[in-house]
C-alpha positions in Angstrom: 146.5 186.8 71.1 145.9 190.0 72.8 143.0 188.5 74.7 145.2 185.6 76.0 148.0 187.8 77.1 145.2 190.0 78.8 143.6 186.9 80.6 146.7 185.8 81.7 147.7 189.1 83.3 144.6 189.3 85.1 144.9 185.9 86.4 148.4 186.5 87.7 147.2 189.8 89.2 144.3 187.8 91.0 146.8 185.3 92.3 149.1 188.0 93.9 146.1 190.1 95.3 144.7 187.1 96.6 144.9 186.9 100.6 146.8 184.1 102.5 144.6 181.4 104.3 144.7 181.6 108.1 146.8 178.7 108.1 149.7 180.4 106.0 149.9 183.6 108.5 149.0 184.3 112.0 146.1 186.5 113.0 146.3 190.3 112.9 146.4 190.3 116.6 149.6 188.2 116.7 152.6 189.8 119.0 155.9 189.1 117.9 158.7 187.9 120.5 162.3 188.1 119.4 164.4 185.0 121.1 168.1 184.8 120.6 169.8 181.7 121.2 173.6 181.4 122.2 175.9 179.4 123.9 174.4 178.4 126.4 171.3 180.4 126.9 167.9 181.7 125.6 167.4 185.6 125.7 165.1 186.6 127.0 165.2 183.6 129.7 161.1 183.9 130.1 158.5 185.0 127.9 154.6 185.1 128.7 151.9 184.4 126.3 148.2 184.5 126.5 146.3 181.3 126.6 144.0 181.2 123.2 145.9 183.8 121.3 148.4 183.2 118.6 152.0 184.7 118.8 155.1 184.6 116.8 158.5 183.4 118.1 161.3 184.9 116.1 164.2 183.0 117.0 167.6 183.7 115.9 171.2 181.8 116.8 174.2 184.4 117.3 176.8 181.6 117.2 176.2 177.7 116.6 173.4 175.5 115.6 170.8 175.3 118.4 167.7 173.6 118.7 164.3 174.9 120.1 161.9 172.3 121.2 158.9 171.8 123.5 156.5 169.1 123.1 153.5 170.7 124.8 153.7 173.7 122.8 154.4 171.8 119.6 157.5 173.1 118.0 161.0 171.7 117.4 163.0 173.8 115.4 166.6 173.7 114.3 168.3 177.0 114.5 171.0 177.7 112.1 173.6 180.7 112.9 172.5 184.2 111.8 169.0 182.8 110.4 165.7 183.8 112.0 163.0 181.1 112.4 159.7 182.3 112.6 157.6 179.9 115.0 153.6 180.4 115.0 152.2 179.4 118.5 148.8 179.4 119.9 149.0 178.0 123.5 145.7 176.7 124.7 146.1 175.6 128.2 147.9 178.0 130.9 151.0 177.0 132.7 154.9 177.2 132.8 156.4 175.3 130.0 160.3 174.8 129.4 161.9 175.1 126.0 165.3 173.1 125.6 168.2 173.5 123.0 167.9 169.7 121.6 171.1 170.1 119.5 174.4 169.5 121.0 176.1 172.8 121.2 179.0 172.4 123.8 179.8 171.8 127.2 176.9 173.9 128.7 174.3 172.4 126.6 172.4 170.5 129.1 171.3 174.0 131.0 170.4 175.6 127.8 166.8 176.3 128.6 164.0 179.2 128.7 160.5 179.1 130.3 157.2 180.1 128.3 154.6 181.1 131.1 150.7 180.7 129.5 148.5 183.2 131.6 
């Protein structure tokens, strides 16, 4: 009985200490960028990323449900008020990309955009 408990304890400790796989977490060189969504804008309105380098976008809605969508950059997230969504990206191609709110959030919804510049 004692051996079974010790074995179980060791297996649990090994599982807790095991490193996450690369797809679970961004690389150590990852940069974190805070973005806030509120009627009818994203702040900052423009961010810069480096091609081929992973980045994390920490996006928070301050007021109502917003969307955070960019087909070329590969994300489509729903932002609930007061909650932060972590978006891991690794843009490969330099350029200027538009991110839009794709959840109707009021009369100014159509102009709610930001720019991601990949250098």
